[in-house]
C-alpha positions in Angstrom: -35.8 -42.7 20.2 -34.3 -41.6 16.9 -35.0 -37.9 17.7 -33.4 -38.3 21.1 -30.3 -39.8 19.6 -30.0 -36.9 17.0 -30.5 -34.3 19.9 -27.8 -36.0 22.0 -25.5 -36.1 19.0 -26.1 -32.4 18.3 -25.4 -31.5 22.0 -22.2 -33.5 21.9 -21.0 -31.7 18.8 -21.8 -28.3 20.1 -20.0 -28.8 23.4 -17.0 -30.5 21.7 -16.2 -27.3 19.7 -13.3 -25.3 21.2 -14.3 -21.9 22.5 -13.2 -19.0 20.4 -12.1 -15.7 22.0 -13.9 -12.6 21.1 -11.9 -10.6 18.5 -12.1 -6.8 18.2 -13.0 -5.5 14.8 -10.0 -4.8 12.5 -9.0 -1.1 12.8 -8.5 0.2 9.3 -5.8 2.9 8.8 -7.1 6.4 8.3 -6.7 8.0 4.9 -6.9 11.6 3.8 -7.7 11.9 0.2 -6.7 15.1 -1.5 -8.7 16.4 -4.4 -7.2 15.7 -7.8 -5.1 18.6 -9.0 -4.5 19.6 -12.5 -1.0 20.7 -13.7 -1.1 22.2 -17.1 2.3 21.9 -18.9 1.2 23.0 -22.3 1.7 26.6 -23.5 -0.9 29.0 -22.3 -1.9 30.0 -25.8 -3.4 26.4 -26.4 -6.7 27.7 -24.9 -8.1 24.5 -23.3 -11.6 24.4 -22.0 -10.9 25.2 -18.4 -14.6 24.4 -17.4 -14.2 20.8 -18.8 -10.9 20.4 -17.0 -12.4 21.6 -13.7 -15.4 19.2 -14.2 -13.1 16.3 -14.9 -10.9 16.9 -11.8 -14.0 17.2 -9.6 -15.5 14.0 -11.2 -12.3 12.1 -10.7 -11.9 13.3 -7.1 -15.5 12.0 -6.3 -15.0 8.7 -8.1 -11.6 7.9 -6.4 -13.1 8.8 -2.9 -16.2 6.7 -3.6 -14.2 3.7 -4.7 -12.0 3.9 -1.6 -14.9 4.2 0.8 -16.7 1.3 -0.9 -13.6 -0.9 -0.5 -13.7 -0.6 3.3 -9.9 -0.9 3.4 -9.4 2.6 4.9 -11.2 4.9 7.2 -11.6 7.9 5.0 -11.3 11.2 6.8 -13.3 14.2 5.8 -13.4 17.2 8.2 -14.7 19.6 5.6 -13.3 21.8 2.7 -9.8 22.2 4.3 -9.2 18.4 3.8 -9.5 18.6 0.0 -6.6 20.8 -0.8 -3.0 20.4 0.6 -1.1 23.6 1.1 1.6 22.5 -1.4 1.8 20.2 -4.4 3.4 16.8 -4.0 6.4 17.8 -6.2 6.9 21.0 -4.3 6.9 19.6 -0.7 6.0 16.0 0.1 6.8 16.6 3.7 4.4 19.5 3.9 1.6 17.3 2.6 2.5 14.7 5.2 2.4 17.3 7.9 -1.0 18.6 6.7 -2.4 15.1 6.8 -0.9 14.4 10.2 -2.6 17.5 11.6 -5.9 16.0 10.4 -5.3 12.7 12.1 -4.4 10.6 9.0 -2.2 7.6 8.9 -1.9 8.0 5.1 -2.6 10.7 2.5 -3.4 10.0 -1.2 -2.4 12.6 -3.6 -3.5 12.5 -7.3 -2.6 15.0 -10.0 -3.2 15.0 -13.8 -0.4 16.5 -15.9 -1.8 17.9 -19.2 0.8 18.2 -21.9 -1.8 18.7 -24.7 -5.3 17.6 -25.6 -3.6 14.4 -26.8 -1.0 13.7 -24.1 -1.9 13.5 -20.4 -0.5 11.6 -17.3 -2.3 10.6 -14.2 0.0 10.4 -11.2 -0.9 9.0 -7.7 1.1 8.9 -4.5 0.2 7.2 -1.2 2.3 8.8 1.6 2.8 7.1 5.0 2.4 10.1 7.2 4.6 8.5 9.9 7.4 8.0 7.5 7.2 10.8 4.9 11.0 10.4 4.1 10.4 6.9 2.7 9.3 6.6 -1.0 5.6 7.0 -1.6 3.7 4.1 -3.1 2.2 5.0 -6.5 3.2 5.9 -10.0 2.1 7.3 -13.2 0.1 6.3 -16.3 0.2 7.9 -19.7 -3.0 8.7 -21.4 -3.9 9.5 -25.0 -7.0 11.6 -25.4 -8.6 14.2 -23.2 -12.0 12.6 -22.4 -13.9 11.5 -19.3 -13.4 7.9 -20.3 -9.5 8.2 -20.6 -9.3 10.1 -17.3 -11.3 7.4 -15.6 -9.4 4.6 -17.1 -6.1 6.1 -16.0 -7.3 6.8 -12.4 -8.8 3.3 -12.2 -5.5 1.7 -13.2 -3.6 3.9 -10.7 -6.0 3.2 -7.9 -5.7 -0.6 -8.5 -1.9 -0.4 -8.6 -1.6 1.9 -5.6 -4.2 0.7 -3.2 -5.6 -2.5 -4.7 -9.0 -0.8 -5.0 -11.3 -1.3 -8.0 -13.1 1.7 -9.4 -16.5 0.7 -10.8 -17.5 2.1 -14.2 
């Protein structure tokens, strides 16, 4: 008798719940992520280790991309090598970068560049451009770094990624 009462109560509870409509999965905006660019502003006679700089920009590009993919906030586009390098720099032609991203089917494009003043003073800059509205200000900014190491580059990029996209970069 007790089991029958519990079963009846369970049936009543299940049938008294309002039906919920099927909901389509949330469509995430598409994002094209340009490889990190290095802008050396120091005199050419400084003689920086270009191999180390190239390795750091590649490392940063990979870490930024991995963090965004892991966040599931965007559908990251990658059609091959042509998607890594915009035809212009952000400071030269923001609209050209938006056109480049639009041609690849992106809703947004993320551009990151490191300005190297010296081995002591660097800046990491990040800009998120809405491809449909390239005339509007990009979301992003800049962070100043002291020290030319993997750790400082990662710390700066991590801070910019959090500020710009709300995405955490794991250590």
